[in-house]
PAGU-292491 format. One record per residue: residue number from 1; x negated, y, z of N, C-alpha, C in turn. Coordinates in Angstrom, 2 decimals. Layout:
N
+-----+---------+---------+---------+---------+---------+---------+---------+---------+---------+
:  nr :      nx :      ny :      nz :     cax :     cay :     caz :      cx :      cy :      cz :
+-----+---------+---------+---------+---------+---------+---------+---------+---------+---------+
: NUM :       X :       Y :       Z :       X :       Y :       Z :       X :       Y :       Z :
...
+-----+---------+---------+---------+---------+---------+---------+---------+---------+---------+
// end
This chain:
181
+-----+---------+---------+---------+---------+---------+---------+---------+---------+---------+
:  nr :      nx :      ny :      nz :     cax :     cay :     caz :      cx :      cy :      cz :
+-----+---------+---------+---------+---------+---------+---------+---------+---------+---------+
:   1 : -105.74 :   98.00 :  103.08 : -106.24 :   98.22 :  103.09 : -105.79 :   98.16 :  103.40 :
:   2 : -103.75 :   98.62 :  104.01 : -104.18 :   98.59 :  104.05 : -103.28 :   98.45 :  104.60 :
:   3 : -103.70 :   99.04 :  103.89 : -103.48 :   98.93 :  104.69 : -102.86 :   99.19 :  104.71 :
:   4 : -103.07 :   99.79 :  105.51 : -103.02 :  100.06 :  105.15 : -102.87 :  100.03 :  106.10 :
:   5 : -103.21 :   99.64 :  105.70 : -103.97 :   99.74 :  105.82 : -102.14 :   99.56 :  105.96 :
:   6 : -101.99 :  100.54 :  106.02 : -102.09 :  100.40 :  106.17 : -101.23 :  100.74 :  105.98 :
:   7 :  -98.65 :  100.37 :  106.42 :  -98.46 :  100.88 :  106.70 :  -97.80 :  101.50 :  107.60 :
:   8 :  -96.54 :  101.45 :  107.48 :  -96.23 :  102.61 :  108.29 :  -94.81 :  102.99 :  108.30 :
:   9 :  -94.49 :  103.39 :  109.56 :  -93.17 :  104.13 :  109.83 :  -92.63 :  104.75 :  110.96 :
:  10 :  -91.63 :  105.07 :  111.24 :  -91.20 :  105.81 :  112.43 :  -89.87 :  105.49 :  112.92 :
:  11 :  -89.64 :  105.55 :  114.36 :  -88.53 :  105.42 :  114.92 :  -88.01 :  106.74 :  115.65 :
:  12 :  -86.80 :  107.15 :  115.61 :  -86.57 :  108.55 :  115.63 :  -85.57 :  109.07 :  116.57 :
:  13 :  -85.85 :  110.16 :  117.27 :  -84.79 :  110.94 :  117.63 :  -84.71 :  112.05 :  116.77 :
:  14 :  -83.61 :  112.69 :  116.96 :  -83.19 :  114.06 :  116.11 :  -84.23 :  115.11 :  116.37 :
:  15 :  -84.78 :  115.37 :  117.28 :  -85.95 :  116.37 :  117.48 :  -87.01 :  116.08 :  116.69 :
:  16 :  -87.36 :  114.85 :  116.71 :  -88.53 :  114.75 :  115.93 :  -88.61 :  114.76 :  114.32 :
:  17 :  -87.32 :  114.19 :  113.75 :  -87.14 :  114.22 :  112.38 :  -86.77 :  115.62 :  112.13 :
:  18 :  -86.32 :  116.49 :  112.78 :  -86.09 :  118.01 :  112.53 :  -87.25 :  118.95 :  112.65 :
:  19 :  -88.29 :  118.25 :  113.16 :  -89.80 :  119.05 :  113.16 :  -89.81 :  119.92 :  114.34 :
:  20 :  -89.91 :  119.25 :  115.50 :  -90.30 :  119.88 :  116.75 :  -91.59 :  120.50 :  116.73 :
:  21 :  -92.30 :  120.06 :  115.72 :  -93.74 :  120.33 :  115.52 :  -94.85 :  119.61 :  116.50 :
:  22 :  -94.39 :  118.85 :  117.38 :  -94.95 :  118.06 :  118.50 :  -95.68 :  116.75 :  117.82 :
:  23 :  -95.38 :  116.25 :  116.81 :  -95.89 :  115.16 :  116.15 :  -97.35 :  115.32 :  115.57 :
:  24 :  -97.75 :  116.31 :  115.13 :  -98.98 :  116.62 :  114.84 :  -99.42 :  118.17 :  114.72 :
:  25 : -100.36 :  118.56 :  113.97 : -100.80 :  119.81 :  114.17 : -100.11 :  120.82 :  113.19 :
:  26 :  -99.34 :  120.08 :  112.20 :  -98.59 :  121.06 :  111.38 :  -97.00 :  121.17 :  111.51 :
:  27 :  -96.43 :  121.83 :  110.67 :  -94.93 :  121.92 :  110.77 :  -94.27 :  120.66 :  110.04 :
:  28 :  -93.48 :  119.76 :  110.92 :  -93.14 :  118.81 :  110.21 :  -91.62 :  118.67 :  110.06 :
:  29 :  -91.07 :  120.02 :  110.02 :  -89.56 :  120.25 :  110.07 :  -88.94 :  119.38 :  108.91 :
:  30 :  -89.85 :  119.36 :  107.72 :  -88.96 :  119.06 :  106.34 :  -89.48 :  117.70 :  106.07 :
:  31 :  -89.91 :  116.67 :  107.10 :  -90.36 :  115.33 :  107.06 :  -89.27 :  114.53 :  106.67 :
:  32 :  -89.71 :  113.65 :  105.80 :  -88.73 :  112.50 :  105.53 :  -89.51 :  111.43 :  104.98 :
:  33 :  -88.94 :  110.16 :  104.85 :  -89.49 :  109.05 :  104.21 :  -89.55 :  109.19 :  102.77 :
:  34 :  -90.11 :  108.22 :  102.11 :  -90.41 :  108.07 :  100.52 :  -91.69 :  107.36 :  100.30 :
:  35 :  -91.85 :  107.44 :   99.07 :  -93.26 :  106.90 :   98.43 :  -94.48 :  107.80 :   98.73 :
:  36 :  -95.35 :  107.22 :   99.30 :  -96.79 :  108.28 :   99.76 :  -98.10 :  107.51 :   98.92 :
:  37 :  -98.67 :  108.63 :   98.45 : -100.09 :  108.25 :   98.17 : -101.01 :  108.20 :   99.28 :
:  38 : -101.57 :  106.95 :   99.59 : -102.40 :  106.96 :  100.90 : -103.92 :  107.09 :  100.13 :
:  39 : -104.90 :  107.42 :  101.14 : -106.33 :  107.79 :  100.80 : -107.08 :  107.32 :  101.98 :
:  40 : -107.91 :  106.58 :  101.73 : -109.01 :  106.25 :  102.90 : -110.07 :  107.15 :  103.01 :
:  41 : -110.20 :  107.81 :  104.32 : -111.13 :  109.14 :  104.48 : -112.26 :  108.76 :  105.11 :
:  42 : -112.25 :  107.69 :  105.62 : -113.49 :  107.05 :  106.58 : -113.22 :  105.79 :  106.76 :
:  43 : -114.29 :  104.89 :  107.03 : -114.36 :  103.41 :  107.03 : -115.56 :  103.18 :  108.13 :
:  44 : -115.16 :  102.40 :  109.10 : -116.23 :  102.05 :  109.98 : -116.19 :  100.34 :  109.97 :
:  45 : -117.39 :   99.82 :  109.43 : -117.31 :   98.31 :  109.29 : -118.06 :   97.64 :  110.31 :
:  46 : -117.05 :   97.05 :  111.23 : -117.95 :   96.10 :  112.37 : -117.94 :   94.56 :  111.81 :
:  47 : -117.81 :   94.30 :  110.42 : -117.89 :   92.92 :  110.34 : -119.17 :   92.53 :  109.39 :
:  48 : -119.65 :   93.57 :  108.56 : -120.56 :   92.99 :  107.53 : -121.76 :   94.22 :  107.43 :
:  49 : -121.95 :   94.83 :  108.52 : -122.71 :   96.01 :  108.48 : -122.77 :   97.05 :  107.45 :
:  50 : -121.44 :   97.21 :  107.17 : -121.24 :   98.41 :  106.14 : -120.79 :   97.67 :  104.79 :
:  51 : -120.96 :   96.62 :  104.65 : -120.75 :   96.09 :  103.14 : -119.09 :   96.08 :  102.89 :
:  52 : -118.29 :   96.32 :  103.74 : -117.00 :   96.36 :  103.45 : -116.50 :   97.86 :  103.12 :
:  53 : -117.52 :   98.78 :  103.52 : -117.24 :  100.04 :  103.24 : -116.88 :  100.35 :  101.89 :
:  54 : -117.79 :   99.63 :  100.91 : -117.62 :   99.78 :   99.55 : -116.40 :   99.32 :   98.97 :
:  55 : -115.77 :   98.30 :   99.81 : -114.47 :   97.97 :   99.31 : -113.20 :   99.02 :   99.35 :
:  56 : -113.31 :   99.78 :  100.63 : -112.45 :  100.68 :  100.92 : -112.61 :  101.98 :  100.31 :
:  57 : -114.03 :  102.55 :  100.15 : -114.54 :  103.82 :   99.50 : -115.58 :  103.49 :   98.67 :
:  58 : -115.25 :  102.94 :   97.34 : -116.18 :  102.63 :   96.44 : -117.19 :  103.65 :   96.00 :
:  59 : -116.68 :  105.05 :   96.08 : -117.51 :  106.00 :   95.47 : -118.37 :  106.76 :   96.66 :
:  60 : -118.45 :  106.01 :   97.83 : -119.21 :  106.59 :   98.86 : -118.44 :  107.19 :   99.86 :
:  61 : -119.19 :  107.37 :  101.27 : -118.44 :  107.69 :  102.28 : -117.65 :  109.20 :  102.21 :
:  62 : -118.54 :  110.11 :  101.27 : -118.09 :  111.53 :  101.10 : -116.86 :  111.74 :  100.39 :
:  63 : -116.49 :  110.47 :   99.49 : -115.36 :  110.64 :   98.74 : -114.14 :  109.91 :   99.08 :
:  64 : -113.04 :  110.59 :   99.42 : -111.82 :  109.76 :   99.76 : -111.33 :  109.00 :   98.44 :
:  65 : -110.87 :  107.95 :   98.89 : -110.34 :  106.86 :   97.96 : -108.82 :  106.52 :   98.04 :
:  66 : -108.17 :  106.93 :   96.96 : -106.74 :  106.51 :   96.56 : -106.60 :  105.01 :   96.65 :
:  67 : -105.43 :  104.64 :   97.60 : -105.04 :  103.33 :   97.14 : -104.33 :  102.92 :   95.92 :
:  68 : -104.39 :  101.85 :   95.48 : -104.00 :  101.60 :   94.00 : -102.54 :  101.90 :   94.04 :
:  69 : -101.76 :  101.54 :   94.82 : -100.44 :  101.62 :   94.71 :  -99.56 :  102.65 :   95.85 :
:  70 :  -98.50 :  103.25 :   95.19 :  -97.78 :  103.98 :   96.40 :  -97.27 :  103.32 :   97.51 :
:  71 :  -97.16 :  103.86 :   98.66 :  -96.68 :  102.95 :   99.84 :  -95.31 :  103.71 :  100.24 :
:  72 :  -94.27 :  102.90 :  100.52 :  -93.14 :  103.51 :  100.93 :  -93.17 :  103.75 :  102.64 :
:  73 :  -92.68 :  104.72 :  102.92 :  -92.44 :  105.02 :  104.59 :  -91.13 :  105.29 :  104.77 :
:  74 :  -90.31 :  104.47 :  105.70 :  -88.98 :  104.71 :  105.77 :  -88.69 :  106.23 :  106.47 :
:  75 :  -87.63 :  106.48 :  106.66 :  -87.11 :  107.73 :  107.48 :  -87.04 :  107.05 :  108.77 :
:  76 :  -87.28 :  108.07 :  109.82 :  -87.16 :  107.60 :  111.08 :  -85.86 :  106.85 :  111.66 :
:  77 :  -84.56 :  107.20 :  111.11 :  -83.54 :  106.79 :  111.25 :  -83.38 :  105.27 :  110.69 :
:  78 :  -84.13 :  104.83 :  110.06 :  -83.75 :  103.66 :  109.43 :  -85.03 :  102.45 :  110.21 :
:  79 :  -85.64 :  103.07 :  111.19 :  -86.63 :  102.04 :  111.85 :  -85.60 :  101.09 :  112.82 :
:  80 :  -86.11 :   99.87 :  113.22 :  -87.43 :   99.52 :  112.69 :  -86.93 :   99.02 :  111.23 :
:  81 :  -87.95 :   98.60 :  110.27 :  -87.71 :   98.22 :  108.82 :  -88.91 :   97.20 :  108.55 :
:  82 :  -88.41 :   96.10 :  107.92 :  -89.44 :   95.26 :  107.62 :  -89.53 :   94.97 :  105.93 :
:  83 :  -90.59 :   95.11 :  105.34 :  -90.72 :   95.00 :  103.98 :  -92.23 :   94.72 :  103.70 :
:  84 :  -92.55 :   94.60 :  102.14 :  -93.97 :   94.09 :  101.88 :  -94.49 :   95.58 :  101.21 :
:  85 :  -95.71 :   95.67 :  101.45 :  -96.42 :   96.62 :  100.69 :  -97.60 :   96.14 :  100.04 :
:  86 :  -97.96 :   97.03 :   99.02 :  -98.95 :   96.72 :   97.98 : -100.04 :   97.76 :   98.37 :
:  87 : -101.39 :   97.32 :   98.90 : -102.26 :   98.70 :   98.99 : -103.20 :   98.75 :   97.79 :
:  88 : -103.93 :   97.72 :   97.78 : -104.84 :   97.41 :   96.46 : -105.43 :   96.14 :   96.44 :
:  89 : -105.64 :   95.68 :   95.33 : -106.35 :   94.22 :   95.25 : -107.25 :   93.89 :   96.27 :
:  90 : -107.48 :   92.88 :   97.02 : -106.64 :   91.92 :   97.37 : -105.36 :   91.96 :   98.25 :
:  91 : -105.38 :   93.17 :   98.62 : -104.35 :   93.66 :   99.74 : -103.06 :   93.92 :   99.06 :
:  92 : -102.26 :   92.74 :   98.75 : -100.89 :   93.09 :   97.94 :  -99.79 :   91.90 :   98.74 :
:  93 :  -98.56 :   92.41 :   98.65 :  -97.67 :   91.51 :   99.15 :  -97.88 :   91.32 :  100.72 :
:  94 :  -98.16 :   92.35 :  101.36 :  -98.64 :   92.46 :  102.84 :  -97.18 :   92.71 :  103.30 :
:  95 :  -96.75 :   91.82 :  104.33 :  -95.51 :   91.85 :  105.04 :  -95.89 :   92.88 :  106.19 :
:  96 :  -94.86 :   93.81 :  106.35 :  -95.04 :   94.85 :  107.59 :  -93.51 :   95.07 :  108.33 :
:  97 :  -93.86 :   95.19 :  109.42 :  -92.66 :   95.72 :  110.36 :  -93.01 :   97.08 :  110.75 :
:  98 :  -92.37 :   98.06 :  110.38 :  -92.70 :   99.31 :  110.66 :  -91.60 :   99.85 :  111.74 :
:  99 :  -92.13 :  100.50 :  112.94 :  -91.52 :  100.98 :  114.11 :  -91.75 :  102.13 :  114.51 :
: 100 :  -91.18 :  102.67 :  115.75 :  -92.06 :  103.80 :  116.41 :  -91.53 :  103.57 :  117.75 :
: 101 :  -92.43 :  103.62 :  118.80 :  -92.25 :  103.77 :  120.11 :  -91.52 :  105.11 :  120.67 :
: 102 :  -92.36 :  106.21 :  120.00 :  -92.10 :  107.59 :  120.47 :  -91.43 :  108.34 :  119.55 :
: 103 :  -90.78 :  108.05 :  118.58 :  -89.97 :  108.81 :  117.68 :  -90.96 :  109.83 :  116.77 :
: 104 :  -92.33 :  109.50 :  116.98 :  -93.18 :  110.49 :  116.19 :  -94.42 :  109.72 :  115.31 :
: 105 :  -94.75 :  108.74 :  115.89 :  -95.80 :  107.85 :  115.17 :  -95.24 :  106.46 :  114.77 :
: 106 :  -95.62 :  106.45 :  113.36 :  -95.06 :  105.21 :  112.73 :  -96.12 :  103.99 :  113.37 :
: 107 :  -95.66 :  102.99 :  113.42 :  -96.51 :  101.84 :  114.06 :  -96.28 :  100.74 :  113.19 :
: 108 :  -97.37 :   99.91 :  112.82 :  -97.31 :   98.64 :  112.11 :  -98.26 :   98.01 :  113.05 :
: 109 :  -97.74 :   96.60 :  113.57 :  -98.33 :   95.80 :  114.32 :  -98.54 :   94.23 :  113.76 :
: 110 :  -99.65 :   93.91 :  113.89 :  -99.87 :   92.30 :  113.57 :  -99.65 :   91.91 :  112.21 :
: 111 :  -99.75 :   92.69 :  111.08 :  -99.31 :   92.38 :  109.89 : -100.47 :   91.26 :  109.37 :
: 112 :  -99.93 :   90.17 :  108.83 : -101.14 :   89.00 :  108.71 : -100.97 :   88.70 :  107.27 :
: 113 : -102.27 :   88.64 :  106.61 : -102.28 :   88.09 :  105.32 : -103.26 :   86.92 :  105.53 :
: 114 : -102.74 :   85.65 :  105.20 : -103.58 :   84.52 :  105.87 : -104.54 :   83.95 :  105.02 :
: 115 : -104.68 :   84.50 :  103.41 : -105.54 :   83.92 :  102.46 : -106.05 :   85.13 :  101.57 :
: 116 : -107.06 :   86.01 :  102.18 : -107.50 :   87.09 :  101.28 : -108.98 :   86.45 :  100.82 :
: 117 : -109.23 :   86.60 :   99.57 : -110.54 :   86.27 :   98.90 : -111.24 :   87.35 :   99.02 :
: 118 : -112.42 :   87.35 :   99.40 : -113.34 :   88.19 :   99.77 : -114.17 :   88.59 :   98.37 :
: 119 : -114.39 :   87.72 :   97.30 : -114.75 :   88.38 :   96.14 : -115.75 :   87.21 :   95.60 :
: 120 : -115.38 :   86.45 :   94.55 : -116.10 :   85.36 :   93.90 : -117.46 :   85.61 :   93.84 :
: 121 : -117.96 :   86.98 :   93.10 : -119.16 :   87.27 :   92.87 : -120.22 :   87.04 :   93.88 :
: 122 : -119.98 :   87.70 :   95.11 : -120.54 :   87.73 :   96.23 : -120.48 :   86.53 :   97.24 :
: 123 : -119.09 :   85.97 :   97.43 : -118.87 :   84.91 :   98.33 : -118.20 :   83.77 :   97.77 :
: 124 : -118.27 :   83.59 :   96.75 : -117.69 :   82.38 :   96.26 : -116.33 :   82.17 :   96.54 :
: 125 : -115.79 :   80.99 :   96.82 : -114.43 :   80.90 :   97.27 : -113.80 :   81.18 :   98.63 :
: 126 : -114.81 :   81.97 :   99.37 : -114.60 :   82.41 :  100.70 : -113.22 :   83.09 :  100.80 :
: 127 : -112.41 :   82.74 :  101.69 : -111.21 :   83.47 :  101.98 : -111.02 :   83.63 :  103.35 :
: 128 : -110.57 :   84.70 :  104.04 : -110.44 :   85.09 :  105.40 : -108.79 :   85.42 :  105.60 :
: 129 : -108.42 :   85.32 :  107.08 : -107.40 :   85.85 :  107.46 : -107.50 :   87.26 :  108.02 :
: 130 : -106.65 :   88.29 :  107.55 : -106.75 :   89.67 :  107.88 : -105.41 :   89.96 :  108.50 :
: 131 : -105.39 :   90.76 :  109.85 : -104.56 :   91.28 :  110.52 : -104.51 :   92.66 :  110.42 :
: 132 : -103.47 :   93.40 :  110.26 : -103.48 :   94.84 :  110.38 : -102.64 :   95.47 :  111.36 :
: 133 : -103.23 :   96.48 :  111.85 : -102.33 :   97.42 :  112.97 : -102.78 :   98.71 :  112.33 :
: 134 : -101.55 :   99.47 :  112.42 : -101.89 :  100.80 :  111.83 : -100.72 :  101.67 :  112.78 :
: 135 : -101.19 :  103.25 :  112.66 : -100.48 :  104.13 :  113.38 : -100.60 :  105.29 :  112.16 :
: 136 :  -99.42 :  106.02 :  112.05 :  -99.52 :  107.23 :  111.23 :  -98.50 :  108.26 :  111.83 :
: 137 :  -98.95 :  109.58 :  112.08 :  -98.23 :  110.44 :  112.46 :  -98.09 :  111.81 :  111.34 :
: 138 :  -96.93 :  112.03 :  111.04 :  -96.61 :  113.26 :  110.38 :  -97.32 :  114.56 :  110.74 :
: 139 :  -97.90 :  115.17 :  110.02 :  -98.57 :  116.45 :  110.33 :  -98.19 :  117.86 :  109.67 :
: 140 :  -97.28 :  117.49 :  108.35 :  -96.39 :  118.49 :  107.76 :  -95.32 :  117.93 :  107.11 :
: 141 :  -94.63 :  118.48 :  106.48 :  -93.28 :  117.96 :  105.69 :  -93.60 :  116.86 :  104.86 :
: 142 :  -94.80 :  116.82 :  104.18 :  -95.10 :  115.90 :  103.33 :  -96.60 :  115.20 :  103.29 :
: 143 :  -97.09 :  115.33 :  104.56 :  -98.37 :  114.57 :  104.81 :  -98.40 :  114.02 :  106.30 :
: 144 :  -98.94 :  113.07 :  106.13 :  -99.35 :  112.17 :  107.50 : -100.57 :  111.76 :  107.56 :
: 145 : -101.21 :  111.70 :  108.89 : -102.55 :  111.17 :  109.14 : -102.66 :  110.09 :  110.10 :
: 146 : -103.56 :  109.03 :  109.96 : -103.46 :  107.93 :  110.83 : -104.72 :  107.26 :  110.91 :
: 147 : -104.44 :  105.98 :  111.36 : -105.78 :  104.77 :  111.44 : -105.15 :  103.82 :  111.23 :
: 148 : -105.95 :  102.72 :  110.68 : -105.66 :  101.28 :  110.63 : -106.79 :  100.41 :  111.23 :
: 149 : -106.52 :   99.53 :  111.75 : -107.65 :   98.49 :  112.31 : -107.28 :   97.00 :  111.46 :
: 150 : -108.47 :   96.79 :  110.71 : -108.07 :   95.30 :  110.14 : -108.99 :   94.38 :  110.81 :
: 151 : -108.37 :   93.35 :  111.29 : -109.12 :   92.26 :  112.04 : -109.45 :   91.10 :  111.12 :
: 152 : -110.75 :   90.74 :  111.10 : -110.95 :   89.84 :  109.89 : -111.53 :   88.45 :  110.77 :
: 153 : -110.69 :   87.29 :  110.51 : -111.05 :   86.24 :  111.18 : -111.07 :   85.02 :  110.17 :
: 154 : -111.44 :   83.74 :  110.62 : -111.27 :   82.45 :  110.04 : -111.92 :   82.36 :  108.58 :
: 155 : -113.29 :   82.75 :  108.52 : -113.88 :   82.85 :  107.22 : -113.89 :   81.17 :  106.75 :
: 156 : -113.31 :   80.99 :  105.51 : -113.53 :   79.49 :  105.09 : -113.86 :   79.41 :  103.63 :
: 157 : -114.41 :   78.48 :  103.34 : -114.57 :   78.25 :  101.66 : -115.29 :   76.82 :  101.41 :
: 158 : -114.98 :   76.26 :  100.38 : -115.82 :   74.85 :  100.13 : -117.14 :   74.98 :   99.58 :
: 159 : -117.41 :   76.22 :   98.97 : -118.82 :   76.11 :   98.56 : -120.05 :   76.74 :   99.44 :
: 160 : -119.54 :   76.87 :  100.63 : -120.58 :   77.43 :  101.55 : -121.25 :   78.75 :  101.56 :
: 161 : -120.48 :   79.94 :  100.80 : -120.82 :   81.00 :  100.60 : -120.18 :   82.14 :  101.41 :
: 162 : -119.54 :   81.79 :  102.47 : -118.70 :   82.86 :  103.23 : -120.02 :   83.57 :  104.14 :
: 163 : -119.84 :   84.91 :  104.11 : -120.55 :   85.57 :  104.82 : -120.82 :   85.35 :  106.37 :
: 164 : -121.88 :   85.70 :  106.95 : -122.10 :   85.56 :  108.44 : -121.63 :   86.99 :  109.08 :
: 165 : -120.33 :   86.91 :  109.56 : -120.09 :   87.99 :  110.01 : -120.61 :   88.66 :  111.59 :
: 166 : -120.70 :   90.04 :  111.63 : -121.35 :   90.51 :  113.03 : -120.68 :   89.96 :  114.22 :
: 167 : -119.40 :   89.67 :  114.16 : -118.81 :   89.28 :  115.33 : -117.63 :   88.14 :  114.93 :
: 168 : -116.86 :   87.60 :  115.71 : -115.65 :   86.57 :  115.23 : -114.73 :   86.80 :  116.31 :
: 169 : -113.57 :   87.22 :  115.95 : -113.21 :   88.07 :  114.88 : -113.84 :   89.52 :  114.94 :
: 170 : -113.90 :   90.08 :  113.69 : -114.50 :   91.51 :  113.50 : -113.44 :   92.34 :  112.99 :
: 171 : -113.66 :   93.67 :  113.21 : -112.91 :   94.72 :  112.84 : -113.32 :   95.84 :  111.65 :
: 172 : -112.54 :   96.13 :  110.91 : -112.86 :   97.36 :  110.04 : -111.81 :   98.65 :  110.45 :
: 173 : -112.50 :   99.60 :  110.95 : -111.66 :  100.74 :  111.11 : -111.63 :  101.58 :  110.10 :
: 174 : -110.22 :  101.98 :  109.64 : -110.15 :  102.99 :  108.64 : -109.09 :  104.35 :  109.15 :
: 175 : -109.56 :  105.54 :  108.61 : -108.94 :  106.79 :  108.89 : -108.24 :  107.05 :  107.41 :
: 176 : -106.79 :  107.30 :  107.75 : -105.88 :  107.41 :  106.43 : -105.31 :  108.80 :  106.55 :
: 177 : -105.04 :  109.27 :  105.20 : -104.10 :  110.28 :  105.06 : -103.13 :  109.72 :  103.94 :
: 178 : -101.94 :  110.49 :  104.03 : -100.84 :  110.02 :  103.25 :  -99.96 :  111.11 :  102.75 :
: 179 :  -99.69 :  111.51 :  101.33 :  -98.97 :  112.58 :  100.84 :  -97.91 :  112.13 :   99.95 :
: 180 :  -96.70 :  112.70 :  100.28 :  -95.63 :  112.41 :   99.67 :  -95.73 :  112.60 :   98.15 :
: 181 :  -95.29 :  111.58 :   97.34 :  -95.24 :  111.92 :   95.85 :  -94.00 :  112.60 :   95.30 :
+-----+---------+---------+---------+---------+---------+---------+---------+---------+---------+
// end
């Protein structure tokens, strides 16, 4: 998810990494990269009329949901950086390239997972291609906020159980927070 969702890194100038405070609403003076616990705060499913919301927020829309694995975010000075992240099953070993155009917002663009299974119980052997774009901005020394867009395309499967998506391709929008561990 993600994502990650989704996720994420920064490109830097000295002022941004030293906390000019302009990157977010809080004091980012002590911001540094590291391992972060991501949470999905909200989901807008434009693919299956809300069915994907349960995947990203299984306890309902009022309960933020932790990603299964911690996600590494590099320091601004290490950008751009390419590596893989694990969000939660089935979103594992997702290749990401993290960069920053403005030295404040980490950006992931066009990270592709070619063969994501939707879930055999409901959709048989149906697999899709998922492309993730994400932005994440530090808002304090240990917290960042952002969003991710997951574009779902190319549903395919031999048993004919792929869902009918609301649009082709379609998108799932996530609101995220990340807290340094």
